[in-house]
C-alpha positions in Angstrom: -3.1 -27.5 -11.2 -4.7 -25.4 -13.9 -4.1 -21.9 -14.6 -5.1 -19.7 -12.0 -7.4 -17.0 -13.1 -6.8 -13.3 -11.3 -7.8 -9.7 -12.2 -5.1 -7.3 -12.8 -5.1 -3.8 -13.7 -4.8 -3.6 -17.6 -2.2 -1.2 -17.6 0.3 -3.6 -15.5 0.0 -6.1 -18.5 1.4 -3.5 -20.8 -1.8 -2.2 -22.4 -2.1 1.5 -23.3 -5.0 2.8 -21.3 -3.5 5.3 -18.6 -4.5 8.6 -18.8 -1.7 10.0 -21.0 -1.9 6.9 -23.4 1.1 4.9 -21.7 1.2 1.7 -19.6 2.9 0.7 -16.4 4.2 -2.8 -17.8 5.4 -5.0 -14.8 7.5 -7.8 -16.2 7.3 -10.0 -12.9 3.5 -9.9 -13.3 3.7 -10.9 -16.9 6.9 -12.8 -17.4 6.7 -14.7 -13.6 3.5 -14.7 -12.7 2.1 -15.4 -16.0 3.4 -18.9 -16.1 1.1 -19.7 -13.8 -1.9 -17.2 -13.5 -4.4 -16.6 -16.4 -4.9 -12.9 -16.2 -8.4 -10.8 -16.2 -7.6 -7.3 -17.1 -9.6 -4.6 -16.2 -9.2 -0.8 -16.7 -12.1 1.3 -14.6 -11.5 4.7 -16.7 -11.4 3.1 -20.0 -14.2 0.3 -19.4 -16.5 3.0 -18.0 -16.2 5.3 -21.1 -13.8 7.9 -20.3 -11.2 7.2 -23.4 -7.7 7.5 -23.9 -6.2 9.7 -23.3 -7.8 11.7 -20.9 -7.8 14.5 -18.2 -6.2 13.2 -15.3 -8.4 12.6 -12.0 -8.0 12.6 -8.3 -9.7 11.9 -5.1 -11.0 14.8 -3.0 -12.6 15.5 0.3 -13.4 12.9 2.8 -11.1 10.4 2.7 -13.6 7.5 3.9 -15.9 8.5 0.8 -14.1 10.6 -1.2 -15.3 12.1 -4.8 -13.5 11.3 -8.0 -12.8 14.7 -9.7 -10.7 15.7 -12.8 -7.9 17.7 -12.2 -8.2 20.9 -14.7 -11.8 21.3 -15.3 -13.0 20.2 -11.9 -16.0 17.3 -13.5 -17.1 15.1 -10.7 -16.9 11.9 -12.2 -17.6 9.7 -8.8 -21.3 8.2 -9.8 -20.5 7.4 -13.2 -17.4 5.2 -12.1 -19.1 3.5 -9.0 -22.2 2.4 -11.4 -20.0 0.9 -13.9 -17.4 -0.6 -10.8 -20.8 -2.3 -9.3 -21.8 -3.8 -12.5 -18.3 -5.0 -13.2 -18.1 -6.8 -9.8 -21.4 -8.6 -10.7 -19.7 -9.8 -14.1 -16.7 -10.8 -12.5 -18.4 -13.2 -10.3 -18.4 -15.6 -13.2 -14.7 -15.6 -13.4 -14.0 -17.4 -10.2 -11.1 -15.2 -9.6 -8.7 -16.1 -6.8 -6.9 -13.1 -6.6 -6.5 -9.2 -8.0 -3.3 -7.1 -8.5 -4.3 -3.6 -8.6 -2.2 -0.6 -9.7 -0.8 1.3 -6.7 -1.7 5.1 -6.1 -4.6 5.1 -8.9 -7.7 6.9 -7.7 -9.6 4.3 -9.3 -7.7 1.0 -8.4 -5.2 1.9 -5.6 -5.9 -0.4 -2.7 -4.5 1.9 0.1 -2.8 4.8 0.9 -4.2 6.7 -2.4 -3.7 10.5 -2.4 -6.7 12.4 -1.1 -7.0 16.0 -1.6 -8.8 18.8 0.6 -10.6 21.7 -0.6 -7.3 23.7 0.0 -5.4 21.3 -2.3 -3.4 19.2 0.5 -3.0 15.6 0.0 -3.1 13.1 2.5 -2.3 9.5 1.9 -5.9 7.7 3.6 -7.5 6.9 0.3 -8.9 3.9 -1.3 -9.7 3.7 -5.3 -13.2 3.6 -6.1 -13.4 0.3 -8.1 -10.6 -1.1 -5.6 -13.0 -0.6 -2.4 -16.0 -1.5 -4.5 -14.0 -4.9 -5.4 -12.6 -5.7 -1.9 -16.2 -5.1 -0.4 -17.5 -7.4 -2.8 -15.0 -10.0 -2.5 -13.9 -9.9 1.0 -12.3 -13.1 1.2 -10.2 -12.9 -2.5 -6.7 -11.7 -2.0 -5.6 -8.7 -3.1 -2.4 -6.5 -3.5 -0.6 -3.8 -5.7 2.2 -4.1 -8.2 4.6 -2.0 -6.0 3.8 -4.1 -2.9 4.5 -7.2 -5.0 8.4 -6.0 -4.5 8.6 -6.7 -0.9 9.5 -10.5 -0.5 7.5 -11.2 2.4 4.1 -9.5 1.0 4.3 -11.2 -2.4 4.9 -14.5 -0.8 2.1 -14.1 1.6 -0.2 -13.0 -1.9 0.9 -15.7 -3.8 0.3 -18.2 -1.1 -3.2 -17.5 -0.7 -4.1 -17.3 -4.0 -2.6 -20.7 -4.5 -4.5 -21.9 -1.5 -7.8 -20.4 -2.5 -7.6 -22.1 -5.7 -6.7 -25.5 -4.0 -9.9 -24.6 -1.9 -12.2 -23.6 -4.9 -11.0 -27.1 -6.4 -12.8 -29.0 -3.4 -15.8 -26.8 -3.7 -16.4 -27.7 -7.3 -15.7 -31.4 -7.0 -18.9 -32.0 -5.3 -17.4 -31.5 -1.0 -18.1 -33.8 1.2 -17.5 -33.9 5.2 -14.6 -36.3 4.8 -13.0 -34.1 1.9 -13.3 -31.2 4.2 -11.1 -33.1 7.0 -8.6 -34.2 4.2 -8.2 -30.3 2.9 -7.5 -29.3 6.8 -5.4 -32.1 7.4 -3.3 -31.5 4.7 -3.1 -27.6 5.1 -3.0 -27.7 9.1 1.1 -26.5 9.4 0.5 -23.9 6.7 -2.3 -22.4 8.8 -0.2 -23.1 11.8 2.6 -20.8 10.3 0.1 -18.0 10.1 -2.2 -18.3 13.2 -2.2 -21.0 15.6 -5.3 -20.1 17.4 -7.5 -19.8 14.1 -6.2 -23.0 13.2 -7.3 -24.4 16.4 -10.7 -22.8 15.6 -10.8 -24.2 12.3 -9.7 -27.8 13.8 -13.1 -27.4 16.3 -15.0 -26.6 13.0 -13.7 -29.5 11.1 -14.4 -31.9 14.3 -18.1 -31.0 14.4 -18.6 -31.2 10.3 -20.8 -34.5 10.4 -23.3 -32.6 13.0 -23.7 -29.1 11.0 -25.1 -28.3 7.9 -22.2 -28.6 5.5 -22.8 -25.7 3.4 -23.1 -23.4 6.3 -19.4 -25.4 7.7 -17.8 -24.9 4.6 -18.9 -20.9 4.2 -17.4 -20.8 8.0 -14.1 -22.8 7.3 -13.4 -20.5 3.8 -13.9 -17.6 5.9 -11.3 -19.0 8.5 -8.8 -20.0 6.2 -8.9 -16.5 4.3 -8.6 -14.7 7.4 -5.8 -16.8 8.8 -3.5 -16.6 5.7 -3.9 -12.9 5.4 -1.9 -12.8 8.6 1.8 -12.6 8.6 3.9 -15.7 8.8 6.8 -14.5 11.0 10.2 -16.1 11.5 9.0 -16.8 15.2 5.9 -19.1 13.5 7.7 -21.2 10.9 10.2 -21.8 13.4 7.4 -23.0 15.7 6.1 -25.3 13.1 9.6 -26.5 12.1 10.2 -27.7 15.6 6.6 -29.3 15.5 7.5 -31.1 12.5 10.9 -32.5 13.9 8.5 -34.1 16.6 7.3 -36.7 14.1 11.0 -37.7 14.0 12.1 -37.9 17.4 12.1 -42.0 17.3 13.9 -42.0 14.0 16.7 -39.4 13.7 20.1 -40.1 14.5 22.2 -38.0 16.8 23.9 -36.3 14.1 21.0 -35.8 12.1 18.9 -34.3 14.9 22.0 -32.0 15.7 22.2 -31.0 12.0 18.1 -30.3 12.2 18.6 -28.4 15.5 21.1 -26.0 13.6 19.4 -25.4 10.7 16.3 -24.5 12.3 18.3 -21.9 14.8 20.5 -20.7 11.6 16.8 -19.5 10.1 15.5 -18.2 13.4 18.6 -15.8 13.5 18.1 -14.8 10.1 21.6 -16.7 8.7 19.8 -18.7 6.2 16.5 -18.3 4.4 13.3 -20.5 5.0 13.8 -22.7 2.0 17.1 -24.2 3.8 15.4 -26.0 6.9 12.1 -26.9 4.9 14.4 -28.7 2.2 16.3 -30.5 4.6 12.8 -31.3 6.2 11.5 -32.8 3.2 14.6 -34.6 3.0 13.9 -36.4 6.2 10.1 -36.9 5.2 11.3 -39.1 2.1 14.2 -40.9 4.0 12.1 -41.9 6.9 8.7 -42.1 4.8 6.8 -40.0 7.2 3.4 -40.2 6.1 1.3 -37.3 7.7 4.2 -34.6 6.7 4.4 -35.9 3.3 1.0 -34.6 2.9 1.8 -31.2 4.2 1.0 -28.8 1.8 3.1 -26.6 4.1 6.1 -28.4 2.4 5.2 -26.9 -1.0 2.4 -24.2 -1.2 3.6 -22.8 -4.3 6.1 -23.6 -7.1 9.6 -23.8 -6.1 10.6 -22.1 -9.2 9.0 -18.8 -7.8 11.7 -18.7 -5.3 9.3 -17.3 -2.4 11.4 -18.7 0.2 14.6 -18.0 -0.7 14.9 -14.7 1.1 16.8 -14.2 4.5 
């Protein structure tokens, strides 16, 4: 797959655009994710013309509809930033982004839990940065995350898995999609979706089964919405265990007694938290190759993202 294009707060790439002229370089983003992603840097404050260095700003007022105000002089910069943000998201439509990484705690770019100050100066962590809110409303299906949350292994895996899946889906849309290609994509991703939501996976299956009777454009739109809603849900140990046991059923006539016991033991060790997901998945891939199981060989679940990222290595 070609480099996947995602948006990133410019300071996280090491660009000196923060209010004090500094940066917030995140080397996991640049050095690790940079091998797979093509970054589109965005800095709301500098692009809106606030300059570097500049007076610090913060959110004040109603957490649901806060104002952006300078800390010392009390200037209200809300309308100026929002006008820029609305233009910028329309420009970003041309970039075909498959994700965005925001700078945490920023009054413009924070994705969640940004401090919003009351008239008495007391903050509550209930805000969303003005640009981040505008972006998420404009692109509700694009995966988003913050730099700090990327250090949580489960959140990191979920975000990156969604980015790669959306990129694969976009490739389908770019290649003159047909009902057959939709069926093929769903077949390949079925177990991956099951690991997030068995219910939504069933709804997607019903949609795909009726695709020949539907307007294709409408069916693709509905499918994308269900796909991204499903993958946003957490893939828990219980859900992964269910998928692994489901996959084991495809080998019930070919596994030897020892092989069956070994696979059951490894799945149980994963369920109990003794080994990471990569262990039963690796053993499952071994049996897929050994017994040439065609359906499982097509499953993206076994290889949803580059092995080098080690996203399934945490217990």
